[in-house]
C-alpha positions in Angstrom: 86.3 56.4 -21.2 85.5 54.3 -18.2 83.8 57.0 -16.1 80.6 55.8 -14.6 80.6 52.8 -17.0 77.6 50.9 -15.7 75.3 53.9 -15.3 76.0 55.1 -18.8 75.3 51.8 -20.4 72.1 51.2 -18.5 70.9 54.7 -19.1 71.7 54.4 -22.8 69.9 51.1 -22.9 66.7 52.6 -21.5 66.7 55.7 -23.7 67.4 53.6 -26.8 64.5 51.2 -26.1 62.2 54.2 -25.5 63.2 55.7 -28.8 62.8 52.5 -30.6 59.4 51.9 -29.2 58.3 55.4 -30.3 59.5 54.7 -33.8 57.8 51.3 -33.9 54.6 53.0 -32.6 54.7 55.5 -35.4 55.3 52.8 -38.0 52.5 50.7 -36.7 50.1 53.6 -37.0 51.1 54.1 -40.6 50.6 50.4 -41.4 47.4 49.8 -39.5 44.2 48.3 -40.9 41.0 50.2 -40.7 39.4 47.6 -38.4 41.9 47.8 -35.6 40.7 49.0 -32.3 43.8 51.0 -31.4 44.8 48.9 -28.3 47.7 47.7 -30.4 49.0 51.2 -30.5 49.2 51.2 -26.7 50.7 47.7 -26.4 53.3 47.9 -29.1 55.6 50.4 -27.3 55.4 48.5 -24.1 56.4 45.1 -25.6 58.9 46.7 -28.0 60.7 48.5 -25.1 61.0 45.2 -23.2 62.2 43.3 -26.2 64.7 45.9 -27.4 66.0 46.4 -23.8 66.4 42.6 -23.5 68.3 42.3 -26.8 70.6 45.3 -25.9 71.3 43.9 -22.5 72.0 40.3 -23.7 74.1 41.3 -26.8 74.7 45.0 -26.8 76.2 45.6 -23.4 78.8 42.9 -23.8 79.7 44.1 -27.3 79.8 47.7 -26.1 82.1 46.8 -23.2 84.5 44.9 -25.5 84.5 47.7 -28.1 85.2 50.3 -25.3 88.0 48.2 -23.9 89.7 47.9 -27.3 89.4 51.6 -28.0 90.7 52.5 -24.5 93.8 50.3 -25.2 94.4 51.9 -28.6 94.4 55.4 -27.1 92.2 58.2 -25.9 92.4 60.8 -28.7 88.7 61.7 -28.8 88.8 63.0 -32.3 89.4 59.5 -33.6 88.1 57.3 -30.8 84.5 58.6 -30.6 83.7 58.3 -34.3 85.4 54.8 -34.3 83.3 53.9 -31.2 80.1 54.8 -32.9 80.9 53.2 -36.2 82.1 50.0 -34.5 78.8 49.9 -32.6 76.8 50.3 -35.9 78.8 47.6 -37.6 78.3 45.2 -34.7 74.6 46.0 -34.5 74.3 45.1 -38.2 76.3 41.9 -37.6 74.3 40.9 -34.5 71.1 41.6 -36.3 72.2 39.5 -39.3 73.2 36.6 -37.0 69.9 36.7 -35.0 67.6 37.0 -38.1 69.6 35.3 -40.7 68.9 37.7 -43.5 69.5 41.3 -44.4 66.2 43.0 -43.7 64.5 45.7 -41.8 65.2 44.2 -38.4 68.9 43.9 -39.3 69.1 47.5 -40.2 67.1 48.5 -37.2 69.7 46.7 -35.1 72.4 48.8 -36.6 70.4 52.0 -36.1 69.7 51.1 -32.5 73.4 50.3 -31.9 74.3 53.7 -33.4 71.8 55.5 -31.2 73.0 53.6 -28.2 76.6 54.6 -28.9 75.7 58.2 -29.4 73.8 58.4 -26.2 76.6 56.7 -24.4 79.2 59.1 -25.7 76.9 62.1 -24.9 76.6 60.9 -21.3 80.4 60.3 -21.1 81.1 63.9 -22.0 78.4 65.2 -19.7 80.0 63.3 -16.8 83.4 64.6 -17.8 82.1 68.2 -17.6 80.5 67.4 -14.2 77.0 67.8 -15.4 75.8 64.2 -15.0 74.0 64.7 -11.7 71.3 62.3 -10.6 68.7 65.1 -10.7 69.4 65.7 -14.3 69.3 62.0 -15.2 65.9 61.8 -13.4 64.6 64.7 -15.5 65.8 63.0 -18.7 64.0 59.7 -17.7 60.8 61.6 -16.9 60.9 63.5 -20.2 61.5 60.2 -22.1 58.7 58.4 -20.4 56.3 61.4 -20.8 57.1 61.6 -24.5 56.3 57.9 -25.0 53.1 58.3 -23.1 52.0 61.5 -24.9 52.8 60.2 -28.3 51.2 56.8 -27.7 48.0 58.3 -26.3 47.8 60.8 -29.0 48.0 58.2 -31.7 45.5 56.0 -29.8 43.0 58.9 -29.7 43.7 59.7 -33.4 42.8 56.2 -34.3 39.7 56.1 -32.2 38.2 59.3 -33.7 39.4 59.1 -37.3 
């Protein structure tokens, strides 16, 4: 599983933080008050992406490396190790969220969901690299599509709030 270890982890961190910021933006639009100007809709994804990326880098990358090391030592049967890898990440995401916030709440479950998304993207990238499809041009296209999606959704929601 150790093919392009660092690139996979950083790429999965960036995509997970983008996805999380999109979800947080949509939730903030649903919970907004009528008097808000809409600037919050633009600022929330930016700050959320930085916060999520920081938490994933501080806690998630170390945990992911440990989980991957243990699973590689057990064996490389992909029918068993990939689901075990994803479930282990989900469990550790819940545990880390519980330790950070001290209670079982929305943020704890969001940590488990982010860890699951991170592990799924990481495994997807691993299999793309193993097939020889993980070129830098393709990674650049995925980055650009993710950034463009965040920008389009955020601006659309901002304009929706301004006019309705």
